[in-house]
N, CA, C and O atoms as a DFTB+ gen file, in Angstrom:
220 C
 N C O
     1  1       8.632       1.238       6.111
     2  2       6.993       0.889       5.769
     3  2       6.405       2.148       6.182
     4  3       6.693       2.834       7.163
     5  1       5.383       2.379       5.121
     6  2       4.766       3.987       5.287
     7  2       3.274       3.398       5.709
     8  3       2.920       2.290       5.307
     9  1       2.499       4.146       6.475
    10  2       1.093       3.888       7.081
    11  2       0.253       4.968       6.556
    12  3       0.666       6.104       6.319
    13  1      -0.964       4.548       6.386
    14  2      -1.856       5.700       5.915
    15  2      -2.100       6.579       7.232
    16  3      -2.225       7.798       7.117
    17  1      -2.159       6.040       8.312
    18  2      -2.292       6.910       9.603
    19  2      -1.997       6.035      10.668
    20  3      -2.476       4.901      10.670
    21  1      -1.065       6.541      11.819
    22  2      -0.864       5.565      12.839
    23  2      -2.021       5.171      13.550
    24  3      -1.979       4.040      14.034
    25  1      -3.204       5.946      13.752
    26  2      -4.275       5.606      14.435
    27  2      -5.160       4.676      13.869
    28  3      -6.076       4.099      14.455
    29  1      -4.813       4.560      12.630
    30  2      -5.903       3.367      11.889
    31  2      -5.471       2.199      12.020
    32  3      -4.301       1.877      12.226
    33  1      -6.548       1.390      11.889
    34  2      -6.327      -0.340      12.006
    35  2      -5.926      -0.721      10.777
    36  3      -6.754      -0.708       9.866
    37  1      -4.659      -1.104      10.548
    38  2      -4.263      -1.520       9.111
    39  2      -4.802      -2.637       8.623
    40  3      -4.844      -3.518       9.481
    41  1      -5.200      -2.928       7.661
    42  2      -5.681      -4.345       7.021
    43  2      -5.103      -4.675       5.924
    44  3      -5.319      -5.822       5.531
    45  1      -4.289      -3.872       5.180
    46  2      -3.732      -4.416       3.849
    47  2      -2.219      -3.916       3.805
    48  3      -1.877      -2.861       4.341
    49  1      -1.362      -4.734       3.142
    50  2      -0.265      -4.080       2.810
    51  2      -0.072      -4.138       1.432
    52  3      -0.188      -5.183       0.792
    53  1       0.301      -2.744       0.806
    54  2       0.344      -2.807      -0.746
    55  2       1.722      -2.450      -0.979
    56  3       2.292      -1.498      -0.445
    57  1       2.291      -3.359      -1.902
    58  2       3.763      -3.243      -2.315
    59  2       3.655      -2.640      -3.762
    60  3       2.842      -3.103      -4.562
    61  1       4.380      -1.737      -4.039
    62  2       4.587      -1.037      -5.282
    63  2       5.668      -1.676      -6.046
    64  3       6.534      -2.363      -5.505
    65  1       5.601      -1.407      -7.504
    66  2       6.784      -1.920      -8.265
    67  2       7.909      -1.168      -8.049
    68  3       7.843       0.053      -7.908
    69  1       9.124      -1.895      -8.005
    70  2      10.292      -0.934      -7.874
    71  2      10.448       0.161      -9.014
    72  3       9.912       0.036     -10.115
    73  1      11.184       1.178      -8.671
    74  2      11.289       2.082      -9.533
    75  2      12.291       1.874     -10.641
    76  3      13.307       1.286     -10.271
    77  1      12.240       2.246     -12.011
    78  2      13.294       1.801     -12.946
    79  2      14.724       1.847     -12.631
    80  3      15.452       1.048     -13.220
    81  1      15.231       2.664     -11.792
    82  2      16.394       2.979     -11.512
    83  2      16.938       1.926     -10.351
    84  3      18.113       1.567     -10.271
    85  1      15.990       1.545      -9.561
    86  2      16.398       0.912      -8.167
    87  2      15.424      -0.400      -7.974
    88  3      14.380      -0.639      -8.581
    89  1      16.063      -1.172      -6.960
    90  2      15.172      -2.344      -6.529
    91  2      14.318      -2.112      -5.419
    92  3      13.547      -2.992      -5.035
    93  1      14.385      -1.065      -4.904
    94  2      13.435      -0.633      -3.793
    95  2      11.926      -0.598      -3.935
    96  3      11.385       0.316      -4.557
    97  1      11.281      -1.518      -3.404
    98  2       9.748      -1.513      -3.565
    99  2       9.088      -1.032      -2.313
   100  3       9.125      -1.682      -1.268
   101  1       8.435       0.214      -2.450
   102  2       7.846       0.920      -1.360
   103  2       6.818      -0.028      -0.835
   104  3       6.226      -0.752      -1.636
   105  1       6.565      -0.082       0.393
   106  2       5.229      -0.576       0.880
   107  2       4.435       0.144       1.620
   108  3       4.948       1.199       1.992
   109  1       3.214      -0.074       2.017
   110  2       2.283       0.735       2.498
   111  2       1.492      -0.101       3.233
   112  3       1.155      -1.144       2.674
   113  1       0.975       0.170       4.753
   114  2       0.092      -0.693       5.440
   115  2      -1.230       0.410       5.543
   116  3      -1.086       1.520       6.055
   117  1      -2.391      -0.018       5.040
   118  2      -3.372       0.784       5.062
   119  2      -4.733       0.078       5.591
   120  3      -5.058      -1.103       5.468
   121  1      -5.415       1.107       6.195
   122  2      -6.668       0.509       6.850
   123  2      -7.888       0.449       5.652
   124  3      -7.760       1.117       4.626
   125  1      -9.013      -0.368       5.871
   126  2      -9.952      -0.466       4.897
   127  2     -10.568       0.635       4.523
   128  3     -10.848       0.588       3.326
   129  1     -10.946       1.749       5.122
   130  2     -11.451       2.887       4.418
   131  2     -10.423       3.644       3.449
   132  3     -10.781       4.211       2.416
   133  1      -9.089       3.583       3.914
   134  2      -8.309       4.388       2.882
   135  2      -7.922       3.249       1.826
   136  3      -7.546       3.652       0.725
   137  1      -7.969       2.019       2.022
   138  2      -7.815       1.264       0.660
   139  2      -8.954       1.356      -0.159
   140  3      -8.764       1.116      -1.351
   141  1     -10.217       1.680       0.238
   142  2     -11.298       1.662      -0.713
   143  2     -11.073       3.149      -1.335
   144  3     -11.713       3.422      -2.351
   145  1     -10.382       3.922      -0.898
   146  2      -9.997       5.313      -1.598
   147  2      -8.893       5.229      -2.494
   148  3      -7.937       5.997      -2.381
   149  1      -8.968       4.146      -3.583
   150  2      -7.977       3.768      -4.295
   151  2      -7.121       5.108      -5.048
   152  3      -5.933       4.946      -5.327
   153  1      -7.642       6.111      -5.278
   154  2      -6.963       7.246      -5.791
   155  2      -5.717       7.787      -4.667
   156  3      -4.768       8.463      -5.063
   157  1      -5.855       7.452      -3.496
   158  2      -4.959       7.943      -2.474
   159  2      -3.532       7.219      -2.751
   160  3      -2.473       7.738      -2.400
   161  1      -3.606       6.045      -3.376
   162  2      -2.258       5.138      -3.277
   163  2      -1.616       5.023      -4.794
   164  3      -0.750       4.216      -5.130
   165  1      -2.182       5.921      -5.552
   166  2      -1.337       5.908      -7.194
   167  2      -2.082       5.065      -8.090
   168  3      -3.156       4.519      -7.837
   169  1      -1.382       5.001      -9.221
   170  2      -1.876       4.207     -10.359
   171  2      -1.934       2.736     -10.291
   172  3      -0.868       2.146     -10.120
   173  1      -2.991       2.079     -10.396
   174  2      -2.954       0.630      -9.937
   175  2      -1.916      -0.168     -11.066
   176  3      -1.491      -1.287     -10.779
   177  1      -1.595       0.398     -12.185
   178  2      -0.671      -0.165     -12.692
   179  2       0.860      -0.040     -12.102
   180  3       1.727      -0.739     -12.628
   181  1       1.201       0.822     -11.037
   182  2       2.250       0.923     -10.306
   183  2       2.391      -0.165      -9.091
   184  3       3.442      -0.420      -8.504
   185  1       1.016      -0.796      -8.819
   186  2       1.138      -1.730      -7.778
   187  2       1.555      -3.078      -8.221
   188  3       1.168      -3.579      -9.276
   189  1       2.503      -3.754      -7.232
   190  2       2.915      -5.097      -7.499
   191  2       2.031      -6.189      -6.805
   192  3       1.591      -7.190      -7.370
   193  1       1.840      -5.849      -5.514
   194  2       0.930      -6.605      -4.806
   195  2      -0.053      -5.912      -3.744
   196  3       0.138      -4.797      -3.258
   197  1      -1.090      -6.721      -3.476
   198  2      -1.839      -6.391      -2.301
   199  2      -2.200      -7.526      -1.515
   200  3      -2.843      -8.445      -2.023
   201  1      -1.725      -7.550       0.074
   202  2      -2.012      -8.620       0.690
   203  2      -2.831      -8.073       2.010
   204  3      -2.669      -7.109       2.758
   205  1      -3.721      -9.071       1.945
   206  2      -4.784      -8.557       3.181
   207  2      -4.220      -9.466       4.475
   208  3      -3.994     -10.673       4.387
   209  1      -4.012      -8.571       5.842
   210  2      -3.383      -8.862       6.608
   211  2      -4.273      -9.528       7.683
   212  3      -5.376      -9.018       7.879
   213  1      -3.922     -10.574       8.372
   214  2      -4.606     -11.369       9.329
   215  2      -5.141     -10.395      10.449
   216  3      -4.427      -9.571      11.021
   217  1      -6.504     -10.593      10.696
   218  2      -7.097      -9.648      11.899
   219  2      -7.094     -10.448      13.141
   220  3      -7.497      -9.955      14.194
């Protein structure tokens, strides 16, 4: 699991589509501010799902 920053309060879990050569789907836990900076986390076409975490 990857994190935008260990000190941030993580609000979203972003799961990316697996690479064409494998089944691994990278996941990121991100805070609200980083989530709003969409360009930080790649092309939206590469995202499989975004889940909002319970607070």
